[in-house]
C-alpha positions as CSV (number, residue, x, y, z in Angstrom):
1,X,-24.4,-6.8,5.4
2,X,-23.7,-5.4,8.0
3,X,-23.1,-1.6,9.4
4,X,-23.3,-0.9,5.4
5,X,-20.8,-3.5,4.6
6,X,-20.7,-6.4,2.6
7,X,-19.3,-9.8,4.5
8,X,-17.9,-12.5,3.2
9,X,-15.6,-15.2,4.6
10,X,-12.7,-16.3,1.8
11,X,-11.0,-19.4,2.0
12,X,-8.0,-20.6,-0.2
13,X,-3.9,-20.6,0.3
14,X,-2.2,-17.5,1.0
15,X,-1.9,-17.3,-3.0
16,X,-5.6,-17.2,-4.2
17,X,-6.6,-14.7,-1.1
18,X,-4.0,-12.5,-2.4
19,X,-4.1,-12.8,-5.8
20,X,-7.5,-11.2,-6.2
21,X,-11.1,-10.5,-4.5
22,X,-13.9,-12.0,-7.0
23,X,-16.6,-9.8,-5.1
24,X,-14.6,-7.0,-5.2
25,X,-13.4,-7.4,-9.3
26,X,-17.8,-8.0,-10.0
27,X,-18.7,-5.2,-7.8
28,X,-16.2,-2.7,-6.8
29,X,-19.0,-0.2,-6.1
30,X,-19.7,-0.9,-2.4
31,X,-17.8,-1.0,0.7
32,X,-16.9,-4.9,2.0
33,X,-15.0,-6.7,4.5
34,X,-13.7,-10.1,4.2
35,X,-12.5,-12.8,6.9
36,X,-9.9,-15.0,5.3
37,X,-8.6,-18.3,6.3
38,X,-6.0,-20.3,5.2
39,X,-5.7,-24.0,3.9
40,X,-2.4,-23.9,5.2
41,X,1.1,-22.6,7.0
42,X,2.3,-19.6,3.9
43,X,5.0,-17.1,4.4
44,X,3.9,-14.1,2.5
45,X,5.8,-11.5,1.5
46,X,5.7,-8.2,1.0
47,X,5.5,-6.3,-2.5
48,X,9.1,-5.4,-3.0
49,X,10.8,-8.3,-0.4
50,X,12.6,-11.2,-2.9
51,X,11.9,-14.8,-2.7
52,X,15.7,-14.8,-2.2
53,X,14.6,-14.3,1.9
54,X,13.7,-17.4,2.3
55,X,15.4,-20.6,2.4
56,X,13.3,-23.1,0.4
57,X,14.7,-26.3,2.3
58,X,13.6,-25.6,5.7
59,X,10.1,-23.9,4.1
60,X,9.5,-27.5,2.4
61,X,10.4,-29.7,5.9
62,X,8.3,-27.0,7.9
63,X,5.5,-27.3,5.4
64,X,5.3,-23.5,5.0
65,X,4.7,-22.0,1.3
66,X,5.7,-18.7,0.0
67,X,3.3,-16.4,-1.4
68,X,3.5,-12.5,-2.2
69,X,1.2,-9.8,-1.5
70,X,0.7,-6.6,-3.8
71,X,0.9,-4.8,-1.1
72,X,4.1,-3.0,1.2
73,X,5.9,-4.0,4.4
74,X,8.2,-7.5,5.3
75,X,7.4,-11.4,5.5
76,X,4.1,-12.5,7.9
77,X,3.5,-16.3,9.3
78,X,0.4,-17.0,8.3
79,X,-1.4,-19.8,9.5
80,X,-4.9,-20.8,9.9
81,X,-5.8,-20.1,13.3
82,X,-3.2,-17.3,13.5
83,X,-3.6,-14.7,12.6
84,X,-6.3,-13.1,12.4
85,X,-6.7,-11.4,9.2
86,X,-9.3,-9.6,7.9
87,X,-9.5,-7.4,4.7
88,X,-11.4,-4.1,3.8
89,X,-12.7,-2.9,0.5
90,X,-13.6,1.2,0.2
91,X,-14.1,2.7,-3.2
92,X,-12.8,6.0,-4.1
93,X,-16.3,8.0,-4.9
94,X,-17.0,6.5,-0.4
95,X,-16.5,9.2,2.3
96,X,-13.3,7.0,3.5
97,X,-11.3,7.1,1.1
98,X,-8.0,9.9,1.2
99,X,-6.2,10.4,-1.1
100,X,-3.2,10.6,0.7
101,X,-2.3,7.2,1.2
102,X,-0.7,7.6,4.5
103,X,-3.9,8.9,6.3
104,X,-5.8,6.1,4.2
105,X,-5.4,3.5,6.9
106,X,-6.9,5.8,9.8
107,X,-10.4,4.4,9.6
108,X,-8.8,1.2,9.3
109,X,-6.7,1.2,12.5
110,X,-9.3,2.9,14.5
111,X,-12.3,0.3,13.6
112,X,-9.1,-2.3,14.9
113,X,-7.9,-0.8,17.9
114,X,-12.3,-0.1,19.1
115,X,-12.9,-4.2,18.7
116,X,-9.3,-4.7,20.8
117,X,-10.8,-1.9,23.6
118,X,-14.0,-4.1,23.3
119,X,-12.1,-7.1,24.0
120,X,-10.9,-6.4,27.1
121,X,-6.8,-4.7,25.8
122,X,-7.2,-1.2,27.6
123,X,-4.2,1.5,26.1
124,X,-3.8,0.4,22.9
125,X,-3.3,3.3,20.3
126,X,-3.1,3.7,16.6
127,X,0.2,4.6,15.8
128,X,-0.1,7.6,13.2
129,X,4.0,9.1,13.1
130,X,5.1,6.8,9.6
131,X,7.6,4.0,9.4
132,X,8.8,3.7,12.7
133,X,12.1,0.6,12.6
134,X,11.4,0.1,16.1
135,X,13.7,-3.7,15.5
136,X,16.7,-3.7,13.1
137,X,14.9,-6.1,11.5
138,X,11.7,-3.8,10.2
139,X,12.4,-4.6,6.5
140,X,12.1,-8.0,6.5
141,X,9.3,-9.2,9.2
142,X,5.8,-6.7,9.0
143,X,6.2,-7.2,13.7
144,X,9.6,-5.3,13.8
145,X,8.2,-2.5,12.8
146,X,5.5,-0.5,13.0
147,X,3.8,2.0,10.3
148,X,1.0,4.0,10.3
149,X,-2.4,2.6,11.0
150,X,-1.3,-0.2,13.0
151,X,-2.2,-1.0,16.8
152,X,0.1,-1.2,19.6
153,X,-0.7,-2.6,23.0
154,X,-0.6,0.3,26.3
155,X,3.4,-0.8,26.4
156,X,4.1,-0.3,22.3
157,X,3.6,-3.6,21.2
158,X,2.2,-4.8,17.7
159,X,-0.9,-6.5,18.0
160,X,-2.2,-5.2,14.3
161,X,-0.4,-5.2,11.0
162,X,-1.6,-3.0,8.1
163,X,-1.0,-3.3,4.5
164,X,-2.6,-1.0,1.6
165,X,-2.8,-2.0,-2.0
166,X,-4.1,0.9,-4.2
167,X,-6.3,0.6,-7.3
168,X,-7.8,2.2,-10.1
169,X,-11.4,1.3,-8.5
170,X,-10.6,1.9,-4.5
171,X,-8.4,0.7,-1.9
172,X,-7.9,-3.1,-0.1
173,X,-6.3,-3.3,3.6
174,X,-5.0,-6.1,4.4
175,X,-5.2,-6.5,8.5
176,X,-3.2,-9.7,10.5
177,X,-3.9,-9.8,14.5
178,X,-2.1,-11.7,16.1
179,X,-3.3,-14.1,18.8
180,X,0.1,-14.8,20.1
181,X,3.1,-14.0,18.7
182,X,6.4,-16.5,19.0
183,X,9.0,-14.6,16.2
184,X,10.5,-18.4,16.2
185,X,8.4,-20.5,13.5
186,X,8.6,-17.6,11.0
187,X,12.6,-17.0,11.1
188,X,12.8,-20.6,11.3
189,X,12.1,-21.0,7.6
190,X,14.3,-17.7,6.2
191,X,17.7,-17.7,5.0
192,X,19.4,-16.5,7.8
193,X,22.4,-17.6,9.6
194,X,22.0,-19.3,13.0
195,X,23.2,-16.2,14.9
196,X,21.3,-13.7,13.2
197,X,18.0,-16.1,14.3
198,X,18.9,-16.1,18.2
199,X,19.7,-12.3,17.6
200,X,16.9,-11.2,16.0
201,X,14.6,-13.7,18.0
202,X,16.0,-11.9,21.3
203,X,14.4,-8.9,19.0
204,X,11.5,-9.5,18.3
205,X,9.5,-11.1,20.9
206,X,9.8,-8.0,22.4
207,X,8.5,-5.9,19.3
208,X,5.0,-7.4,19.8
209,X,1.8,-9.1,21.4
210,X,-1.2,-11.3,20.7
211,X,-4.1,-11.0,22.1
212,X,-4.0,-13.4,23.8
213,X,-1.2,-13.1,25.2
214,X,-2.5,-9.5,26.9
215,X,-5.7,-10.6,28.3
216,X,-3.9,-13.4,30.3
217,X,-2.1,-10.4,32.3
218,X,-5.6,-8.4,32.1
219,X,-8.5,-8.9,33.9
220,X,-10.2,-11.7,30.9
221,X,-7.9,-13.9,31.2
222,X,-9.1,-16.1,29.0
223,X,-8.4,-16.9,25.1
224,X,-11.3,-15.3,22.7
225,X,-12.0,-17.3,19.4
226,X,-11.1,-16.0,16.3
227,X,-15.0,-15.3,14.9
228,X,-15.4,-13.2,18.3
229,X,-12.1,-10.7,17.4
230,X,-14.0,-10.7,13.5
231,X,-17.3,-9.8,15.1
232,X,-16.1,-6.8,17.3
233,X,-13.9,-5.9,14.6
234,X,-17.5,-5.7,12.2
235,X,-19.1,-4.4,15.4
236,X,-16.6,-1.5,15.1
237,X,-16.9,-0.7,11.3
238,X,-17.9,2.8,10.5
239,X,-21.8,3.2,9.3
240,X,-22.3,4.0,5.6
241,X,-22.4,7.6,4.7
């Protein structure tokens, strides 16, 4: 327990981690945070995306599995070390719960913003204005657009993506914090034409960035490990009450 939150580490395939959260299923009445660590790379599709957006042969050759989450948004490539994946849960009777689906993201974005500032990333902001299609690839790729509660650097590039899954018991938030951003590996396994991959790479490379890339150009130029990122997120969590 920390700051009124149950903290755990979950490991497994991306599909298993999205399938359910056993500790929450057993006791949904308290706040919880889980660091999720995948055993192997996977493309995770949003709830409305079709499996056909992935080229199965290219994914097989790259050793990338395909999974689906029950929250919205575009495709995300998750690997054992990037992005840093942190889930959070709040029950319906919790002060952090909001009946407004958009406002429900507020505290999550603020927590991530505080964590990034503690890691030496200046000028971060939390987007409050709904979905913003900052690239033409926003419906396909998570980091090609910006949604409510997501965290941007001083230049407006996305650093943390967040999605939400609501149940009768509460809200389950998925957070993905980039350490380094290169859209190439994700684009390589999607069902795109060669010219589409080139165009998408050109647009997407400027749409997002990672903590290590930001620190390289700042007063603290060294990278930071995943454990330190999670630790700062936990420190920034709202107190119980």
